[in-house]
N, C-alpha and C positions, 0 to 999 in steps of 0.2 A: 671388380674395381681394381685398377692397376696400382702398384706401389712403387712409383719411380724413386722415392727417397731411399727405400730399402735396397733396391737393386743398385742404385748408384753408389751407395755406401759400401755394400758388400764387395764391389769391384776393387776398391782401393785398400781394403783392410785385410791384413794377413789372417788366414784361417788358423786358429789355435787348435792344435791336435788334441783329440780326446784324451790321449794318454797323458798329456801334460796337465790336464784338469782333473782327471779321475784315476790316474795311475797312483802307485804308491808315492807318498811324499818322500823326499830325500831324508828328512829328519823331522820329528815332531815330538811334542810332549816332553820338553826338557824338565828335569827334576834335579834338585840338590839333595844329597844325603843329609840327614839331620845334623851329623857331626861336621858337615861341610867339606869332607875329604873326597867325595865322589860326585861325578855328574852322570846322569843317565838320560837316555832318550829312546825313542822307538824309531827304527829305520829298517829298510829291507835287508834281509839276508837270504841270498838265493831266491830273490823275488817275493819273499813273504815277510811281512812286518814282524820284527823281533825286537827284543830289548838289548841295548848296547850300554856299556859302562866305560868310564874313563876317569883317571885321576883328575880332580878339579883343577889341579895345578898344570895339567898337561892334557887337554882334550884330544890332542892328536894321537894319544896312545889308547884310543878307543878299541874295544873288542866286543864281539857279540856275546851275550850272556845266555840267550835262549836259542832254540833251534826248531821252532815251529815250521812245518813244511806245507801245511794246508791252510789252517785258520789263522788269519792275522791277529796279532795281539794289539788291542786297541786302547788299553789303559793299564797303567802300572803305578805303584807307589812304594815308598821305602818303608822297611821295618823301622820301628822307633830307635833300635840300637844300631842302625846303619850296617848291619851285618849281611842283610839279604834284601832282595827286591821281591815284592809280592805282585802278583797279577791274577786276574780272573779271565777265564775263557770258556766258551761253550763248544759244542760239537754240532756242526752243520746248521747253526742258527736256531737251535732248540731252546736257547736261553736258560738251560740248566747249567748255570755258571759254576765252575769249580775254582777253588783257590789254590794257587801254586806259589811256592817260594824258591828262590834261586840264591845260593850262597855266592856273595860277590867275590870272595877269594878263590874258592874251589870250583865254582861253576856248577856244583851239584844241584840239580832241580828236584824238588819234592812236591808231590801232590798232597796238599795239606787237608783236603776234604775228599777222601777217596770213597765216594758214594755214588750209586747210580740214581738217575732221575731225581737229582737233588740240586737245589739252587742255593748257593752260598751267598750270604749278604754280610757286609761289614757293619757291625753294631756299634763298636767303639774302638778308637785308637787314641792313646794318650801321648802327649809330649814328654811326660815325666815317668810313666811306667814303661820301661824299655823292653821287658822280656816277654810280654804277652799282648794280645789284642782280643777283642770280643767278636765272635762270628755267629751269625744266625744260620741254622740249618733246618730244612724242612724234610729231612729223611725219615722222621718218625710219622709225621702227618703232613701231607703235601700242602695243606692249607695254612699251616702255622710254622713259624720259624722259632725253634728252641734256641736259647742263647748258650753258647759254649765259650769257655776261655781257651784260647789256643796258645800253648807254650811254644814260643818261636824257636827255642833251641832244640827241643826234643820232638816237636810236632804233635805232642799229646793234646787231645781235646778233652776238656772236663765240663760236664753239664753245670751251668750256672742257674738257668731258669727254664723250666718246662713251660711251654706256651700253650695254653688251652683257650685260645680265642682272642688274643690281643694283637692289634694291628702292628705294634712295634714298641720299642723301648728306647729311653734316653739314658745314657750313662754319664757319670761325672768324670773328672780328670783322673780319679783313682780307679776308673773302670768299675765302679759300683753302680748297679742299676738304680736309678732314682725315680724314673717316671715310666708308667705304662699307659699306652693309648689304646682305646677300645672303640670300635665303630658302634654307632647307635642305629636303631631301626629307621630313623628319619634321614639317614645319610650323613649325620654329624659325627662328632667324636667326644668321648669323655677321657679326661686325663687323671690318673691316679698316682698318688705318691707311693713310693716303695721304700721299705726299710728291712734290712736283713733278709732279702729275698721274698718278703711278703708284700702283696699288693693291698693297700688299704681298701676297706669296704666301700667307702664313699668317695666319689671323685672330687678333686679340688678345683676342677675347671670343666665346663661343658660348653661345647659349641654346636651350632646347628649346621644344616646343609649349606646355608649361605656363606658361612665362614670356613667351611671344611677345606677349601683349597688355598686359603689365605691366612690361616692361623695355625701356629704350632711352635713347640720349643726348638730353639737353635742349639742350646748347650749351656754349660756352666763355666764360670771362671775357674781358674786353677784352685782358688781357695774355697770353692763351692758356696760362696756367699751370695753370688748373683746368678740368676738364670735369665738368659736372653730369649726373647720370643720375636717372631714376626707375628703381628697381631692386628686383625681388622675388626675386632669386637668394638662396637660403639662408633665405628667410622667406616668409610668405604674402602680406601686403599690400606694395604698392610703397612703398619708402622713398625719401627724397631723399638722394642720395649724391654726395659730392664726390671726384673722382679727381685726384690730382696727376699732371699730364701727364708730367713728367720721370721720376718713380720708378714710376708706376703704382699707388701706394698709394691706398686708398680709405678714406673715413671717412663714417659715417652722420650726416647733419645733422638729419634728422627722420624719424620713423616713427610709425604709429598702428596699434593692434592690430585695429581694426574696418574701417578704410577706407584706400584708397590715397591717397598724396599727390596733390593735385589741381593747381591752377594755382599759379604763383609770381609774386612781385613781385621784379624785379631792378633794381638801380641802372643807369640809362641810361648813366652815364659809365664804370662799372667792369664792369658785367655781373654783379656779385656778387649772389647771392640775399639778399633782405632779409626776406621773409616768404613764407609758403606757406599754402595752404588744405587743409583736410581736410573731406570731406563724407561723413558717415554719414547721420544723419537730416536734419541741416541743415548748411549750409556754415559753417565756422569758420576765421577767419584767425589765424595764429600767427606770432610774431616770431622772427627769427634775428638781425637787425641792430637794435640799439637806436636807430639813427639815424631810423627811421620809427615808433618806439614812440609818440611824441607825436601823430604824424599819424593813425595808426590809432585811437588812443584818442579823439582829437577827433572823427573821422568817426563812430565808433560812438556817441558821446554825442550828436552833433548830428543825425544822420540815422537815423531809425528804420526798420529793414528790412534786407533782404539787400544788402550793400554790395560793390561791385566797382570797382576802379581800372582804367579802360579806355584811358587815354592819359596820357603824361607828356612834358613838353618835354625837350630836350637839357640845358637848365640845371637841370632838375628842380625848378623853382620853382612850377610849376602842374601840376595833375592834372585830368583829367576823371573824375568819380566818378558811378556810377549807384546808385540805391537802389530796391529793390523791396519795397514794404510789403505785398504780396500782396492785401490788401483795398482797395487803391487803386492807380491806375495808376502805373507806374514813372516816376521823374523823373531828370533828368541835371543835375549841378552842376559848376561850375568851382570848384576848390579852390586857394586861394592859400596856399602852405605857410608863407611868412614871416609873413603877417598872421594865419594860422590863421583863415581866413574862407572860407565856402562861399557861392556865389551860384547860385541856381537858374537854369539856362539854359532848360529846357523840361520839360514833362510829355509823355510819349510819346503818350498818348491822353487828352487833357483831357476829351473827351466822356464818359469813364467816371468822372470825379470826381463823387462823390455817388451813383453807381450802387450797387445792393445786391450788392456783391461779397462773397464769403464766405471764411472762413478755410480754410486747408489744414492737416490734422492729420497730422503724421508719426507712423508707428507701426510696430511689429514684429509680423509674423504668422509663426506656426510652421508649417512644412511637415510633411507626414506622416512624413518621415524625420528630423525634428529640425532641418533647416536653417532659419535665420532669414531672412525675406523683408522687407526694408525697403520700406515701402509708404506711400502717401499717400491720404488720404480727404478729400473735400469733401462737405458736406451742404447741402441746400436751405436758403435763408434762413428762419429762424423755426422750424425743426424741432429745433434744439438750443439751447434757451434758456439752459441752464447752461454751454454751451461745453465739454462734456466729450468731444466727438467722437462722441456717440451720440444719434440722434434719439429724441424722446419716443415715437414709434411707428414701425414699419418703413415705409420709403419705397422706391419703385422704384429700381433701381441700374443704372448702366452700368459695366461693367468695361472700362476704357480701357487698352489694352496698348501699351507702347512698342515702337518699331522697333529695328532692329539685326540680330540680338538683342544684339550686343556694344555696348551703350549702356546708359543708365540713366534712370530717372525721378528728378527732383529736387524739392526744396522751393522754392516760389515761385509767382508769378502764372502761371497756366496757362489760356490762353483757352478750351480745351475743358472743363476743369473748371468754370470760371465759367459758361460757356454752358449746359452740361448741368445744373448745379446750379440755375441760374436757371429752367430748364424743369421743375424739380421732381424731379430725380434725385440720389441719392447717386452720387458718382463715385469709383471706387477704381482706383488705379494701383499695380501690383505689380512690384517688381524681382525677377522670377523668376530661377532659376539660369541662368547664362550671361551675366547682366547684368554690366557692368563697374563698377569703383569699390570693390568689396568684397573684393579679393584674388583671387589666382589659383585658389585651390581652388574658390571660388564660380563662377568662369568655367568651370573644367574640369568642374564638376558638371553642366554643360549639354552636354558633348561627346556627340554622337550621341544626343541626347535631344529633338530636335525632335518635337513631337507626343506625347511620352511624359512623362518626368519634368518637363520644362519646362512642359508643359501641366497636369500634376498640380498644380504650384504655383499656377496660376491657379484651378483647381477648389478647391484647399484654401483659397484666399483668399475665394472665394465662400462656401464652407462656414463660414468664420470670420464673414463678414458676416451670414449667416443666423442662426447660433447666437448672435451678439452683438446681435441685434435691429435691425441696420442695415437689412435688407431681408427680403423674403420669397422663398422659393426659386423661385416661379413668376413673379417680376417682375424678372428680371435679363437685360440685353442685353450683348453683347460687341462691342467696336469697337476698331479700331486701324489703323495704317498700316505698310506694309512687313512686318517680322516680325509686327507687331500685326495686319496683314491676314491673314497666314498663321494666326495664333492664332485669329482669328475663323473662318476656314474650318475649322480643326481643331476648334474648339468646336462648330460646327453639324454636323460629320460624325462625329468620333470620340466626342463626348459629346452626342448629338443631343437629349437631354432636359435638358441643363444650362442652356440659354438660351432666352429667348422669341423672340429675333431677333438678327441680326448685321449689322454694317456693316464691310465690308472695303474698305480704301483701299490700292491698289497692292500687294496681297498675292499671293505666289506660291501656286499651287495644285498644281504638279507640280515637286518638288524636282530631278528629273533634268533637265527642260528649263530650270529656273532656272539650274543650273550650266552648262548648255550655252551659255547666252546672256549670261553675265556679261561686262562690258566687257573688251577686250583689255588695258587698262592695269591690270587687277587680276591680271595674270599672277603677280606676285611673291607674292600672297596665296592663290593657288589651292590649294596643298597644305594650307594652314591651313583653308580651306573644306572640303576633302575629309576632313581628320582630325576636324573638329568637326561636320560634317553627315552625311557618308557619301561614299564614294569611287565616283564613277560609272565608273571604269576597271576595277573588279573586280566579279565576279558577286555577291559578298556585299554590296558597297556598293550596287549597283543594286537589289538586293532590299530593302535597308534604306530607300533613298530612295523606292521605290515604296510600301512599307508606310507611310511617314510622309507621303505626299502626299494631301491631301484630295481631289484630283481622282478618285481611284479609290474613294472612299467617298461619292461624290456622291449615290448613291441613298438614303443614310441621312438626307439633309436633310429636315426636316419643319417648319422654322420660316421665317418671311420673311427674305430676304437682300437687302441692297443692296450693290452693288459700284461703286466709283469707280476710274478708271484713266486715266493719261496715255498718249497714243498713242506718245510719243517716249521713254518710260522706258528708260534704258540699263541699269538694275539689275534691275528686274522687268519683263521684256518684256511688251508688251501681250498676247502669246499666253497668259500666265498667267491673265489674266481671261477671255480669249476661250474658253479650253478649258473652264473650269468652267461658264461660262454655257451653252456648247453642250451639255455633259453634262447639265445640269439641264433644258434645253429638251427634249432628247431623251427625258427621263424625265417630261416634263410637270410639273416642279417649278417653282413660281413663283420668279422672280428678277428684280430690277431692275438694269440695267447702264447706268451713265452714263460716257461716254467723252469726253475732252477732247483734240482733235487738236493743240492747241498747248501741251501740258503734258508733263512727264516724271515723275520720281519724287516725286509730290506735286503740289499745285496752287499755283504761285508767284503767279499773277495773282489778286489779291483777288476780282475779279468772278467767276472760276471757283470759287474756294474758297467764296465766299458762296452761289453757285448750288448747289453740292453740299451744303453744310450746310443750306440751305433745304429741300432734299428730305429730308435726313437727319432733321431734327427733326420733320417731318410724317410720316415713316416710323416714327419711334419713338413718336409720340403714341398711335396705336391699339394699339401693341405693349405699352407700359408704363403708359399712362394719364397721362402728363404733359401738358404744354401746348406749343404751338408758335405761332410767328409765321407767318401764312399765307405760302405761297410767293410769291403775287402775281406781280410782274414780275421776280423775282430771277434768272430765267434769261435775261432779255432781252439783257443786254450780254455774256453769256458765250458760249463756243463749245460748250457742252454738247450732246452728241448722245446719244440713248437707243436703242441697238441692240436692246434687249430689255426688256420688262416695265414699260413706262410705266404700264400699267393697275393694277399691283400697289402703286404708291406713291401715297398719297392726294394729290390736287391736281396731280400731275405732268403728266398729259395736258392739263389746262387751262392749266398754265404753258407747256407747249410750244406750245400754240395761240397764246398771247400772244407768245411768242418769234418 
């Protein structure tokens, strides 16, 4: 079937270079120091993302604070006393995150958790305790994180709590551990009060599997009189609940019938919740404390797009605010509360200003059993002149499936949506059952449904797009990472006629071996995996896992398949991709396999991500009839290896010869 609309549109729309979409941002993750004297952000230094700092009064005097040369720094935060910036990073994607500190004045960098095969986790940071934080370390037992107090001036670690089987701890504003959480055999959790380092014998709260992903403590107010929860007990969606610590009484502060309570804004001085977000189709901020009513109203009026407050000073006189307009690159602003004035600090990707970015359409799709699937559709520029979310004629489509599966797609700028739409494809992302954010019933509807009802939701979404004139049945590809990679493999094996081709990024092919190789520090969540996926310790569970594993249906594959994998992936072991490639090769079924020896669960280094996406768009072009920027020398700076099938991906063999 010809696609005249896509071809005509592509001819008049400039091609957005891959490097502009997937290269390093110019600047990202702006932060204010707690004392308000410094600004920090992440930006390239010699081509690698590093931390930069500048006086808040003069951002032009910025200087790089770190000097990473390989692994990009992707997140950072300020020490409570504003003397140093802290960040975590791993090696080669192994997710053994170590904690580093960099003195803002001297630039001296210190490895604060100097341990091998250890994953550091932040347990507690206080706005009022300035000289230390709480850090969890699994260097004694890889399954459990012992809690240590880290002296920020000396770097000394002092054991606070040995952990012999607890999923995690909640500290108060004085950095005293107050709650311990423990997994239960049914996949739920028990919560225990703590005093003087001792865990009480009996839990004060117990939740089952159905509430396990939608209920938990958020934290205490500064006076320790109130404990906040997100809580779905006795209801479907997670509410914001305040519990009086002395009496145990609870009161509902906020709830929504369609979506869980999302993020909160809390007063940095008192810890009291001032506003909260609810995200169904789009994110909405709602007030609790009138003290910030004028601020949120001003920001909403002044900044057009999706707004988030990402940083606040201790004095609460200045905020860092980001705005995502979707059809333009996101920008970061400094907001002066007293003057009611915003100053633009930077645009994350200025090279995308003026680029033909497209709108994202939030929508509801009905599954075959009546479940509502919140979804997002992007269309190629020029195909939807009246802006109603439907092209004038059907266009090829990529079904882009989110990972998790206990995560969700959201409204906003999405680099893959923009990239694929620019190449001439409609892009549809579906919150299939099991996705989070829509209440516990929606999550539980995905229990034991990998490859069956969860996959039916994706097929139902494709059917909706075909019936609605978005696309044609023989012009749909499936693509995704992690669970989205699994969905891709399920798509080309369990429903071999539904898709023209597939792109699997770090997706599991054998659910039994996936569960065998999950990281040891996921021990506390293991029973939840078993209850929601299939139990490998029982005969019935093993049979279910085998039935839902695409590996054992590899002989059904009859469309082109591209696989990308990080060799150091701790979540989806490299064996998951190796197995299905081997099975396909044994049956002489074409497959292209790209392996990155310095990556883990996804491709953190832009040079590797760009290399894989260069192959992907040239792989999709003959499959769907869109367009592509030639691979050229995109592989040259990457670590890409091609263990199988270079000949099946257009231009790949030539690109390898250049590399």
